[in-house]
N, C-alpha and C positions, 0 to 999 in steps of 0.2 A: 357135543361140542360147543365151546365157548365162543360167543361170537362178541366182538368189541364194537361198540358203537362210537363213532367219531361225531363230534359236534363241530360244526363250522365256526371258527372263531378267528379268522384272519382279518386284518384291518382294524380301524378305530371306530368307535361309536361316534354319533354325531356330537354327543355331549363332550367327549374327549377333544374331538377336533375343535369345538368352539371355546374350550378352556386354553387350549394352546394358542388359538388365534387372539384371545383376549390378552394372555399373558404378553405375547409378542407386541401387541398394541400398546400396552401399558409401558413396556421397556422402550419402545420407540418413542413415545410422547416424553419419557423422561430424558432420553438421550439426545434428541432432536435439536433442542435449544443450545445444548453444550457444543454439539458438532458445528452448528451455524455460527456460534460465536468463535469457535477455532478457525473456521474457514475465513471469516472477516478479519480476524487478527492475522492471519497469513497473507492476505491480499494486502493489508495495510502495511505489513513489514516488507513485502515485495515491491510495492509501490515506492516506498520510502528508499528502498535500496536503489531504485532506478533514479530517483532524484539526487541521491548521494553520488552515483556513477556519473550522472550527467555534469554535476558540478566538478567532479574530479577529472573528467574528460575535458572540459572547457580549460581547466587549469593546466592540464598537460600539453594541450594544444598551444596554449599561450606561450609556454616555455619553449616549445619545440619550433613554433613559427616566428618566435620573438615579435609577438604582436598582442594586442589586447583581443582576448576572446570572451564570449559571453554565454553563459547558460541561461535560457529563457523557458518560462513556464507560463501556461495559459490553461483556462478552462473553456472549452468549446462544446456546446450541447451536453453540458453535465460530465464532460470527461476530461480529465487533466492531460495535457500533452507537453512534452519537453523537447527542447532543441538545443544544440550546441552550434555556435557559428561565430565568425569574426564580429566584433563590436559594431563595425561600420557597415555590416551587411545584414539583409533579411534572412531568416532561416529559409533554406531550401528543403528541409524534411523535418516533420514533427514526428516524435514517437509517442503514441498513446498509452496512457497507463491503465490500470483496472478500472472499469466502470463503477465499481462499488466504492471508490474513494473520491474525497473531495477536500478542497483547501478548507483549513480552519481560518477564515479571514481574520479573525481577532488575534490570533497567534502568529500569523505569517506577516513577516517584517521585511521582506526584500523589497527594493525599489520596485514602484509600479508605475506603468505609464500605459494608458489605453487598455487595461485588463491584462497586460502583460507584465508578469513579476520577473526580475532578472537580476544576476550577479555577474561582475566582470572581473576578469584577472588579467594583470599586466604580464610583461615578457619575462618576469622572474617568478611568476606563479602566486604573486601577492594580491590581495584583494585591491581592486581599482575602484575606490569610492566607498559605498556604504556596506557595512556588515549586515547580516540579517540572517532569517530562518525561513524555511518552508515547513509548515505544519500541515499534517494530513489527519483527517478522521474518516470513518466509515459513513456512507450515506444512510445507514440504518440506525444511526445514532450510537449511543453508548459512550463510555468514558474514555475508551482507547484513543491515544494519539501517538503519531510518530512523527519525528521531525529531523530535518537536516540543518544544522547550524554552521554559518561561516563565523567563527567566533573571534578571530584575531585578524589583524591587518596583514600578519604574515602568511596567511593563506590556509589556516588550519580549517578543515572542514571535518565535522563530526556528526555522529548520529545520536539521538536521544529518543526518550519515550515517556509518554504520560505527563506527570507533573513537571518534568524537565523541561517540556515543550512550551509551558506557559511564559507568556512575556512578563518579566518584572518591572 
């Protein structure tokens, strides 16, 4: 009678396991910086969207209430905050943006008073006073910029990015 011998060969050898772990480590090292840059870009875009919506909210409220309204921005403990309020009142609520973004002080040109950047809109939704922009960059450096620009006295508010955010 023939007897078949079976050899036990289930699982992986130590060398095979180490090769797989090494390959995964190399792929992770290659992909991690790109992923972090992508995440920072997304946070920057999200913060700029909040700045834009804050300005538009102040503009809308100014028209609806037939009064001068203000969008205010400040940086407290390394975190940018935004508020919408009547121009003659102090803000009662501040909305915080992502902690990974900060003002680009060179390219931010809104009026400033006591560390508070602001823009005002009159009862027709037009800019009441000075035009300007809020420019944001990531705290981790890099070339990426996002900005919201009040570009005409008629109250046009728009978003821009990178080189378009530099003051001329």
